[in-house]
C-alpha positions as CSV (number, residue, x, y, z in Angstrom):
1,M,-46.3,171.8,40.5
2,V,-45.3,168.6,38.8
3,D,-45.8,169.4,34.6
4,G,-48.2,171.8,35.3
5,K,-50.4,169.7,37.9
6,D,-51.2,170.3,41.6
7,L,-49.2,167.0,43.8
8,P,-52.6,164.7,44.8
9,L,-51.6,165.5,48.7
10,F,-52.5,169.0,47.9
11,A,-55.8,168.1,46.8
12,W,-56.6,165.7,49.2
13,Q,-59.5,166.6,51.7
14,P,-59.6,164.4,55.2
15,P,-62.7,162.7,55.7
16,V,-65.6,164.8,58.4
17,K,-66.0,162.7,61.3
18,V,-66.3,165.3,63.8
19,I,-70.2,166.0,65.1
20,A,-69.5,169.3,67.2
21,F,-72.4,169.1,69.0
22,P,-74.6,166.0,67.8
23,L,-78.3,166.2,67.2
24,V,-79.2,163.7,70.0
25,N,-77.9,165.8,71.9
26,R,-80.3,169.1,71.2
27,V,-82.7,168.8,74.5
28,G,-84.5,171.9,73.2
29,K,-84.8,171.3,69.4
30,I,-86.1,167.3,70.8
31,R,-88.5,168.6,73.3
32,D,-90.2,171.5,71.2
33,V,-90.3,169.0,68.4
34,A,-92.1,166.6,70.6
35,R,-94.2,168.9,72.3
36,K,-95.7,170.1,68.7
37,L,-95.7,166.5,67.8
38,H,-98.0,165.6,70.6
39,E,-100.2,168.9,70.0
40,K,-100.9,167.6,66.0
41,T,-104.7,166.7,65.5
42,T,-104.2,164.0,63.4
43,D,-101.4,161.8,62.3
44,R,-101.3,163.1,59.2
45,H,-100.5,166.5,60.5
46,A,-98.0,164.9,62.3
47,G,-96.3,163.1,59.8
48,Y,-96.1,166.5,57.4
49,Y,-94.5,168.1,60.5
50,L,-92.3,165.6,61.2
51,K,-91.2,165.5,57.0
52,Q,-90.3,169.6,57.3
53,V,-88.2,168.6,60.7
54,T,-86.2,165.8,59.2
55,D,-86.0,167.4,56.0
56,G,-84.4,170.7,57.3
57,L,-81.9,168.4,59.8
58,A,-80.8,166.8,56.7
59,A,-80.2,169.5,54.7
60,H,-78.3,171.2,58.1
61,L,-76.1,167.9,58.1
62,D,-75.2,168.1,54.0
63,R,-74.0,172.1,54.7
64,L,-71.6,170.4,57.4
65,G,-70.5,167.8,55.0
66,I,-71.6,165.2,57.0
67,S,-71.5,161.8,55.2
68,P,-74.7,160.4,54.2
69,D,-74.4,157.3,56.2
70,E,-73.7,159.5,58.9
71,R,-76.6,161.9,58.6
72,E,-79.4,158.9,58.6
73,R,-77.6,157.7,61.9
74,Q,-78.1,161.2,63.5
75,I,-81.2,161.8,62.3
76,D,-82.3,157.8,63.9
77,A,-81.0,158.8,67.2
78,F,-82.8,162.3,67.5
79,L,-85.8,160.8,66.1
80,T,-85.3,158.0,68.8
81,K,-85.2,160.6,71.3
82,V,-88.3,162.7,70.0
83,E,-90.2,159.5,70.2
84,Q,-89.3,158.8,74.0
85,E,-90.2,162.5,75.2
86,V,-93.7,162.3,73.2
87,I,-94.3,159.0,75.3
88,R,-93.2,161.2,78.3
89,L,-95.5,163.9,77.2
90,S,-98.5,161.6,77.1
91,F,-97.8,159.3,80.0
92,Q,-97.2,163.2,82.1
93,R,-100.9,164.1,80.8
94,S,-102.3,160.8,81.4
95,G,-101.3,161.2,85.0
96,A,-101.8,164.4,85.9
97,G,-103.8,163.9,88.9
98,S,-101.8,161.8,91.5
99,H,-98.3,161.1,91.1
100,D,-98.5,158.1,93.4
101,P,-97.5,154.5,91.5
102,R,-99.9,152.3,93.3
103,G,-102.9,154.4,92.0
104,A,-106.0,155.1,94.0
105,A,-106.7,151.7,95.6
């Protein structure tokens, strides 16, 4: 101690930069959210569910000490993957009869 105070070096905390498992790689979670969104009957229900999911993800990242900028990047990337999965589910369901890209003609 210097003059009864701790040295600044001991109070320094390195910035959090490592994300052990990025949200964009949580394929099971992405598929689950996309499936539930795809099953919602109205846009209002889907929007409410999506808000619950994003609020939960934000709280989780906050608990990990992730910066607000990185948190937003992680959630945006996650939502992009969810949107891609919803589109995949839509096309999969609409084209259930034939997988021939040339069609029936």
